[in-house]
N, C-alpha and C positions, 0 to 999 in steps of 0.2 A: 504494500500500500504506500502511496506517495501523494504529496500535495504540491510538489514543486511545479513552477511554471514551465510549460512545454507546448510544442506543437507536434502532434502525433496523428498518424492516419491509421484507421482501423477498418475492418469490414463492416462492423456494426457497433454503434454506441447505444447503450441502454441508459436512460435517465431515470434514476430511482432504484431503490433496493428493497422495496416492500415485496409482498407476495407477487405482484405483477412483474417486477424486475427479476425476482428469483425464478419464477416460472419461465420467463423469456430466456434467461441465461441457460437454464436447464434444457430448454427446447433447442437452443442453438447448439449446445454441446452434443445433444443427441443426434443432430443433423451433421455433426462433424465440423461445425463452424466454431473454432476456438479463438479466432482473432477478433475478440470483442472486448470492450471495457464498460464498466458500470460507473456512472457518476452519481455521487451522493453528496448533497449539500450539508448534511450534518456530520458530526464526528463519529458516528456509529452507523452500522447498517441495520436494516430491518423494517423501516416504515412504521405503519400504524401502531403495531403492538409493542414496538420498542419506544415509540415517541409518546403515546398516550398512557401515562402512568397514574392518572388521577384516581382517587379512592373509589373502589367499586367497579373499576373498568373490567369489562368482560364481553365475550362474544354473545350475540343473540341468535346464533344458529348452532345447532348441535355440533360439537367438536369433531366427531368422526366424519361428518360431511364437510364441515368448514376446515378442510385440510387438503393438501396437495395429493392427488390420486396416487402418485408414485411414492409418496412419503407417508405411509401410515404411522400411527403413534399410539402408545399406550396411555391414553388420556386418563386423568384422575377423576374427572366428572363430566357429565353430559354437556354442560355449557362451560367451557374453559374460562378461567379468569386471566387477567392480563399477564401475571407473572409466568403462568404456564404457557401462554401463547408466545411470550418472549423466548422462553426456553425452546419451544418448538421451532420458532423462526431461526434461532441461532443454530439449532440442530440441522436444519435444512441447509443453511449457509455453509456450515463447516463440512457436512457430509459431502456436499457437491463442490467443494473447493472454490467457493465464490469470493472469499476474502482476498485472494490474490488477484482478483479481477477488478477490484474497486479502487476508485480514487475518492477518498473522503475529503470533507471540507471543501468540496468543489461545487460551487453554486453556478448554475447556468444563468447567464445574463442575457443572451440572445442567441438565436439560431438562424442561419441563412443558407439558402441553396446556392451553391456555386455553379452557375450555368456552364462555364467553360470546363471545369474539372469534373462536373457531374457528381458532386459530392455535397454532403451536408457539412457545414462549418458550425461548430458549437463553441461559442465564446463563453468562457468561464472566468471566475476570479483567479484561477490558476492556469491561465493560458488557453490556447485554442486546440480543439480536437476536431479531426476530420474523419468522416466515414462514408461509405457507400450507402449504408442503411442506418436509419435512426428509429429507435423504439422509445417513445415517451411512456414511461411507467411511473410518472410522478404521483398519479392517483387523484381521484376527485375529492378525497377528504384529507388533503394535505396542507391547504392554505386556510388557516383559521380566519373567521370573519368576526370582527368586534365592532358592533355598532358605535357610531360616533355620537354618543349622548352628550347633550350640552353640559359643559363643566367637567367632563370626564377627567381631564388632566389636573383638576384642582384637588382631587381626592387625596387626603393625607395618609390614608391607610395603605394596606397592601392590596394589589389586584393582579390577576393573571387569568389567562384562558385555560380551559381544561386541557388543551393540547400542549401547553407548556407549564405543567404543574410545578410549583416551587416547593419542593419537599424540605427546604431549609426553613420554611415558615411553619410554625406550629399553630394550627388553628384551634387546638383544644382550649375550651373555656372562652373562646372569642365570640363576638357577634358577627354573623356571616350573612351576606346576601348572595343568593344564587340567581343569576339572570339567565333565563332560559328554562324550557320545560321539555326538551327533547331527550334523546337517548342518553347523552352523557350526564345531563342533569338528573335523569331518573335513576342513574347508577350512583352518582356522587351524593345525592341527598340522603338516601338511607345509610350510606357508609359513614357520613359525617354527623348525622343528626344527634346521636347520643353523646357526642363529644363537645358540642358547641353550647354556648350559653343561650344563644338566641339565633333564629334563622328566619330570614325573609326570602321567600321564593317569588320571583317576578315571572309570571306566566302570561305570555301574550296570547297564545292559543293552546288549549289543552289537547292532549293526545289520548286516544283510546288505549287502555292498558289491559293486558290479559295476564293471568298468573304465569310465572316462569316455571315450566315443568323440569326443574333441575334436580339432580341427585348425584351423589358420589358413586363411582364404580367400585365394586368389591374387588378383592385381590383376585378372585376367580375370573371376574369379568375383564379385568386388566390383562390377565394372562391370556384369555381368549382373544383379546384385541391384538395380541402378538401373532395370531395366525391370519395370514392374508385372506383366505377364503371367508373366515368369520368376519373380518373387518369389512370386506367388500359387501357381504350380505347385510351387515348393519347399515352401511352407507346407503345401500340400495333401498332398504326399508324406510330410512329417514327421508331420502330423496323423494320417493314416490308419495309418501305421506304429505310432505310439504307442497309437492306439485299440485295437489288437489285444490290448494287455495286459489289458484288461478281461475278456477271455475267461478268462484265468487267475485274475484277482482275484475273479471272481464265479462263473464257470460250470464251471471245470475245475481243481481243485487238482492233479490229475495233470499237466496241461500246465504249470501254474505251476512245479511241482517239476522237471519234465523240462527245460523251456526256460530257467528262470532259476536255480533253487536249485542244480542240479548245476553250472552255470557258476560260481556264486558260491563253491561249495565248492572247485572246482578252482582258482579265483583265490586263495583263502586259501593253499593248498598251494604255489602257484607264487610268490606274492609274499612269503611269510614263511618264514624258515629255521628258527626255533625251534619245536619241537613244542609246548612249553607255551604259547607265544603263539598258535599256531594254535588251540589248544583254547580259549584265553581269549576270542578274538574271534569264535568260531563261535556264532551264536545257536542257541537250542533251540526256536525257533518257526518256523512256515512263512514263507517269504520273502513280503514284501508286507504282512504283518500290521502291521509298523512301516514307516516310510518307508525305502525302498531308497536307499542312498547311492551316488552315482556318483563314484568317485575312483580314479585309477591310482596315486596317490602316498601315500595314507594308510597302507597296510600296510607299504611299505618304510620309512616314517618311524617307525612304531611298532617296527620290527625293529632299530632302531639301539641301540648299546650304552649310550648316555647317556639312554635313554628307559625308564621303568618304567610298565607298565600295571597299575593296581589294579582288580580286579573287585569285584563286590558282596560277595564273601566277604572282601575286604580294603578295605572302604569307609572313609568318613570317620566317625571317632568324634567328633572335635571339631576346631575350628580354634583355634590358640593364637597367641601373639605371634610365634613364629618360623615358623609354617607350619601343617601338617596332621598330626594324629595319627590313624593308621589303626586299624581295629578289631582288627588283629593286633598292635598296639602299636608299629608303626614310626613314628618321628618323621621327617617329610619337611620339612626346612627349605627354605623357598623365599623368593624376593624378590618374586614376582608370582603372584597367583591370578587366573586368567581364568575367569569364569562363562559357560560355553557351555551354559546350562541352559534355553534356550528361552523360550516365551512363554505367557501366559494365553490360550490359543487357543480354549478351549471355553466353560467357565463364565464366563470374564472377557472375552468377545468385545467387550462394550461397557463401558468403564472408568468411566463416569460414571453417576449415577442418572438414570433416565428415568421420569417419571410421566405416565400417559395418562389416559383417561376415568375418571371416578368414583374418582380417586385410586389406580387400579391401577398398580403399578410393574412394570417388566420383571423386576426381581428377584423379585417375587411370582409373576409369570406363569411364570417359568423356575425356580421353586423345585425342581421335579422334575428337569427338564432343559431346556436351550435348544431352542426349536422355533419354526418360522415357515413360513408358506405360501410355497412356492418358495424357502425360506430367506431371504425378503425382507420379508414383511408379516405383521402380527399383529393379531388382534382386540383391541379396546380402545386401539389406537394408530393412529387415522386419519391418513392423509397422511404416514405415517412409513415409510421404506424403508431396509433394512439391506443394504448391499453386503457380499458375502462373508459372509453370515449363516450360521446353523446348516445343516449338510449341503449346503454349496455347494463345499466343498473338493474337489480333484481330485488323485488320487494318480498319475496317469499322463500328464497332458498340461498345457497351459498354463492357469494360473489366469486369465489375461487373457481367454481364450476364454469362461470362465464369467462373468466380469465383464460382457463385452459381451452375452452372452446374457441375463443378469439385467436389463440395462438396457432390453432390449426390453419386458419386462413393466412396468418402472418407467415408461418413456416412454408406454406405452399407458394406464397408469393415470392419469398426470398429464394426458395429452391428453383422456381421457374426461371428466375433471372440467372442464378449462379450455374445451374446445370446446363443452360443454353448458351453460356458465354455472353450473356447480354449485360446491359448496364442499368437500366431503370425499369420500374413498373409504376404505373400511375392509373388510378381508377378514372374512367371517363365521366365527364360531367353529367351525361344523361343517365348513366347507371346509378350514380349517386342520387340524382334527383328522383329517379323512379323508386329507389329504396327508401328515401326520406318520405316521399308521398305515401308509400305503403305503411311506413311506421306510424305516421300521424293519422292516417285513415283508421288504422287499427286502434290507435290510442283513444280515438273518440268513443270507443266502446267500453273503455275501462273506468274504474272508480276514480283513478287519478285525475281524469278529465271531468267526470260527471258528478263526483262525490260532494261538491259544494265547499271546497276548502282552497286555501292558498298554501302551498308547501314549497320546500326547497327542491322538490322534484321539477318545478317549473322554472324556466328562464324568465328574464325580464319581459320577454315577448308574450308570455302566457302559455307558450308551448311547453308540454311536458317533455323535458330533455333528459332527465336522469334515468328513466325506466324503459325497459324493453316491454312492449305491450303484448305479452303472451307467455306461453310455456317456455321454460329454459331449454327444453329439448328441441323446441322449434328453432331457437337461436343457434343451438349447436349444429343442427342439420344445415342451416343456411351458411354458417361459417365453414363447415367441413367441405362444402361443394364449391371448389374454385372454378369460377367461370372466366375463362381467358378472354372471351369477347367483351367482357365488362372493363377491360384494361387496355391501356396503350403501353406497349413494351418496346424499348429501344435497344439497339445493338451497342451503340457506343458513340464515340466522338470521331467525326471525320471532317477535317478542315474546319473545325469549330462548330459543325452542325450535327444534329442528331439524325441518325438513320432510323426512321420509324418502320416497324415491322407491319405486315398486313394485319388487319383486325383479328383474323382468326388465329393469330400466333399462339 
């Protein structure tokens, strides 16, 4: 591992070292492509589960499924907590020899397509890297979003985002404000509540919550997880059980309300004693429109006497030196403000400027809304692939399943170029447009579009950008079928001009 300034040329550059980057590196190695480098802006590898260490952090998909198919693991419980996920991440990295491929403390500042050399130029704080292929695996949940509340900079206490938890600060016995009510807040609140003197929770919009069916695995069960056939069987059972949720999300709102929303409504009444709090946490939209939270401990935590839940009718007017002033005029003096406010997951999916052919930027191309063929490739950006790009999110199953499916398309694209002695591959504008039209036509049938909420699934345009509108196996089938006619493939450089192959190449 090195961080010195340099200019180096590679076959492939991978930006990011989370599960997307790890899977991409493993796929390249399996293809025999070892001439690659991984760029990581932090001083450690691992992505989400090494960065997000906030109290209570855990996965919300069953661990045997939320894992890389080729890397089974003897999980200690059904829903792994952050520490175990970090152990698994490092296990995958070390087993596959990925540490020797990484450049740490290397932050990408800009990316440009060099027309003459037919290469991507990646400009970083540690020099310039060049490559024939570029895989962006920085992830949609990597750039924290902190609202610019009036007076935020005047607060005299401690404040930080859940994505950058400061463990040097002891919150025990302190007065704490949690801003946000999504997944990270739902995990941090119960983990902190018994240790703080006072807690204010600022909830803009409530989420539907279902009990978390978690449990520890016995010694026998962990032993059985060591047998690949048994592991594969458990993964399959979990996968198909979760896949049935799409029926409600897309095809039957009646079934969604019958099977899930009624259960969530009963859970509110069972877990919370105060009628006013029951009303405050009950959403006014169809379940599934926003991310469904899994927590058995959130509601009891909110129901405690030293916890006050502030709804959108009693939101943040300003932040001042002592704490937070609400729109109803209540001054909440606190020692710590925790921003559990999520990420730039749609419009900000790529945090650095990217310039492709003819000076076209991704910002220009995505001016209306982010879009990509299979959520992965774009016209004007040859040899560039986006892991977990637009409309590849999945609301009911493992994101790693989508990552591995996406890599089938990426691998076939790269192989098509390398095996044929060619130089570039670029999806055609019409193919991308047809795919995008299909995605948003199908999206109109889903609860994410019709459920009556505003969520981070949507871009500023109102289009649902985060989610794939259907079964995950449908996406896998689309990604696995490489259609050459959807792409323009070039042989190389001849007198400064590209030689385009016939469309049926």
